[in-house]
Every structure is written in C-alpha cells, then in structure tokens.
N, C-alpha and C positions, 0 to 999 in steps of 0.2 A: 383200220383199227375198228371198234365196234364203236367207237364215242362214250364208251361209260368213263374216261377221265376229260371225256371234250372237245379231244381233237378234230379237227375239222376232216372231215371227206370232201377229197375233194376231186374231182375227176373232169379233168381238163377235156374239152373238143378241140383234138388237133385235123387241121387241117393244111395238106400239102399238093403241091401243086404237078408232082411227076405222074406222068404215065406208065410209070415204068415201075416195077414194084422192087420192094430193095431189096437188098444181100446182106448189108451190114450196117447195122448203126452206133452209135457212140457219143459220149458227151463228157467235155472238159469242166472246168472250172465255171466259165463264163460261153463256152462253143460248143456245136453240134456238128456233125461231120457224120455221112452216108455214103455209101456204094451202091448205086443202083444195078439190077441186073444187067445191066449195056454195058457194066464195066466203068462208068462215067461217078466222078468222085464229087459230090457238091457240101459245102462248108456254109457256119452263117455262127453269128454272134458276134462278139470281143476277137479282135485281131490285131491287137496291138502290140502283139506281141513275134507276131506272122504264121499263129498256129492256125490260121482260114487255108493258107497256100497260094495268096493271090498276089505274091510278088511286091504285097505292103502292108502297114498294119493299122490299116480302117477295119471298118465295123463293119459287117452287111448284116440289115437286118432279117432278111430273106436268104434260102438257099441259093447259092449261087456258083457254080460249075468251076471247079478246079481245072483251069484250060489246059496246065500246062500237061494232065495226063492225058488228057483227047491229044496236044499237039505231038505226043510224041508215040502215040498210037498204044499206050500201056491201058492194059485191060486192069483196072484195079480189080479187089476178090474180097480184101478184108481190110477195117477202121479200127483203130482202137485210138483214143485220147487221153492224155496225162492233162493236168491241169491248163496249162496252156502249151501245147506242143501233140501234135496229131503222127499218127504212122499208117502207113499204109504198104498190104502187101498186094502183088499182083497173079495177076494169075499162073507166072513161071514161078512165083515162090521170094520173086525182088521182095527188097523194102524198102523203104524211101520216108525220110522224117521231112518234120519241119515244123517251126516254132520255138519255144523257148528253148536255148540249148545254154543259159547259167549252171546247170546242175549237171551237165553232158546228157543231158535227155535224148538230146538230138543224134548221140554218138558222131559226133561230128567237132570240126572249128567254128568258135566264134561264139557271141554272146544271140543274137537272133539267126535260127536260118529263114528268110522269106521263101526261096526257092525249093521245091521237093529236092533232096537229097539221096543219094541211093545207099544204103549203108551196104557194104560188101561182106557175105560171108561165102565157105566152100562150097553152101547144099543149100539150099532151096528153105525157106521158112515155113513150119507148118502150124505153130503156134503160136500166135503173140498174146502180150501182155502188158498192159501200164497200170501205173499206180502213180499217183500225184505228181511226181519228181523222177521218175525209172521209170525203166520196161525190162520185157525179159519175152528172147526168143526160143521156142525150141525148133531145130530143125532135121528136118526131113531122115538126118543120120544119128538121132536122139540128143546132140551135143546142146547144150542150153546157155545160153549167154544172157547176161544183165549187166545193165548200165544205168549210167544216172547218178541221184544222191545218193550216198551208202549212209547218211546220217540217221535213217530210219531203221537198219539192218536189212536190207532187202537182200 
C-alpha cells in the first residue's frame, strides 16, 4: 500500500540455494513447495502432517529435495499447496498428493499421507487448483473434478 493507513511496507530479501530456475512455486499455511526446471521437487517449512513429502512429519528449515520423485524418475511440472497438503503434477499429467487428508484433501485413504500417492484419472491433468482443505483438477478432456472439504461450498 501507500502507507496512508500506517501499514508496513515490507520487501523481504529472498535468497535461495537453487542453481536451476523455478518452474512452479506454491505456499500452504506453514509450508512452501517448488518445482525446478529440471523437474525436481523441493519443500520446506512445517511438516507435521506429511505435507513436505519426506516420509516423516519433521520440519525442514531450508528447501529439501523430495527424493520420491527423483527415485521414481518422475519429472514434476506443477505444484500446488493447500493449508497442510501438497499436490504435484508430473510431465505426463499424473497427479500425486501428500499431507493432511482429514477432509479428503489428498483424495486417498487415511488421515496423513506421508509418501506421495498417485490420484488416478482417465485423462492427464491440465490445470490444478488448491484451497485450504479442498482441491480441484481440470483434465485434458475438459472434465472437472473436485475433492476435499465441502463445508465451504466448494
């Protein structure tokens, strides 16, 4: 703003450790996730619901590679975060989810999804959207799917 109401103007300096340009970046309630141009996924922040994808619920203070995607030779393309969950679309249009699944955010069974899990569709994902506790995907055939908490009228 122009500070006429006394709001602070804050311009944080962001330094990062990547030598590869970012392809996609998203933030959740207490975590951040990104995809680099080389297809690798990095996450950091609060991990108590598994939203970082590191097979645990530990916090990461700096960007940490999600080894699952590299180990499976999956090239990520897009990433989106909800409050406590993360969704990743790979270069083939496959969708993976991890983190809090209390409201079905990860479209999977169980309360916390610690390892990225494939969400199966008949067609590749074209666009991906996340709210706090819900998500939606537009497929290549223009079908639209949504899942998660319906209390907010998603």
